[in-house]
N, C-alpha and C positions, 0 to 999 in steps of 0.2 A: 786794851783800846778803851779808853772810856771816855764819853761824851754826851750832849745834848744837842739837840736840835729841835728849835721854835717853829712850829707853823699852825697858823689860826689857831692860837692858844692852847694847842696841844704840845707836850712834851714825850718826847721818846728817847728813852735811855739804851745807848749803844754800847753795852757792857759784856764783853767774851770770856772775862775772867771769872766770874761768878757762874754763868749759867752755861751748862751744857746743852749745845745744839747737835740735835739728832744727826745720825749719818742720813743722807738724801739715799734713797733707793736708788739701784745700780740698775744703769739701763740695760735692758736684754742683750743678750748676746749676738752680737754683728757677725753676720753669716757674708761670706764672700760667693756668688755665684759666677761662674764662666760664664763672659759672653760668647756663646756659640751663632754663629749665623747660619742657619737652616742651609744643608746642602754644601757646605763650604769644608773642604778637608780639612782638618786639623792636624799636626804631630803633633802627639801625646808625650811621648818617649821617646831617646835615642841613648845609644851606646855602640861601643865598639863594635859589636855584633849582631845588632837591630836598629830599626828604626818602627815606630808604633804611630799609624796613620790610623787617629779615632781607637778603636778597638783591636784593630789589626797589628798582628807583629811581621816583618818583614824581613828575611834574612840575606839580602841581596839588593844589589844598587837598584833605586828607582827615580821612575819618573813622577813627581806629586804634583797633578794640578791642581788649582785651586777650587777646582768642581768637576765632577766626573769619578771616573776608574781611574785607581792608581795602578800604573805600568811598570811591570821588569824593566831593567835596563841593561843591555847588556854587559858594558865593560865593569870588569872586577877590579882590574887599578887603572891607575890614570896613565902607563904606559900604553894601553890598550885602549886608549879615545881614540877615534876615527870621526872624521866630517860628518859620518854618516849616522853617529850616534846623535848628533846635535839635530841633523834634519829631521830625525824623528818630532823631535819639539814642536816642530813647524804646523803637523796636524792639528797640534791642541789650542794654537794662534795665543799665545802668550805676549802680553805687551813687554814681559823681564822674565828673563830664565835667572834662577839664582843657583849656580855652580857650588856644590859642597865637592870640595878634594881629597875627602879623607881624614885623617886623624890630621894631618897638617895643611896649613896654606900654603899651595902652590897655585902656579901660573899655569897655563896651558897655552900652547901656541896659537896666534890669533887667527890663522887659516882653518881650524878645528872650528870656530864659531862664527865664520864668514858668512854661512847661510843666513846665520841670525840677524848678525849686524845689516847685511845689505838690505833686510827687509823691516829695518828699523825697530827691531827689537833689543833692547836691553841685556847684559850680561853683565853679571858681578861674579866674582870669585873669592870664596872663602872657604875655611875648612866644613866638614859638614854639620859639626855642632852649631857654630856659627850660620850656618846655610838655614837648620829647620828652626832656629829661633829668629830669623830674618824673615823667613817663607812664612813663618804665621804670623809676624806683625802685618806685611803686607795683605795675606791672605784675609787678614780680618778688618781691614781698612775698604776689602771689597775690590781690591787691586786684582788683574788679573795676570796671576804670577804662575811661575811654574818653578817646583825645585827639582833639580837632575844632581841628585844625590848620590855620591859613589861610596859604599859603604866596601871597603876591603876585605877580604877575607883576612883572619887570623894568620900570622905570619908561623910555619910549620917549625918541630923544635931545629934550633942549630946544629950544623954538623961540623 
């Protein structure tokens, strides 16, 4: 591109063919920092055998409140769920319970969560991996959410 521009009796030459333009210095490296609210539980990792809350690994089903201590949750399989397991959530006073049903998305009988629904507590059901991600989003927004996460034991060898 070659051209001239006249402004107040000055001439400027814009020629890129014959003149080498020095490279601009690169901007410093951008570092991403996790946005962590103080005192909020965050699920940092999950797989088929464990769920990590912060730096702690758990190898069993959990109740993960947005704040406070993570609690062991008795059911090991979806078939073992009782209404009493969901009544345990009432003490934590969540506005929403995210139920992780294990490796597959499965629905449970509404009678099991009736105690929550009758008190106006929302209940969402999804597989445990999706429940972990959803829990983190809601907890980071400051919601009073509870993750009820089913971590099924590995199946033994087939006979």
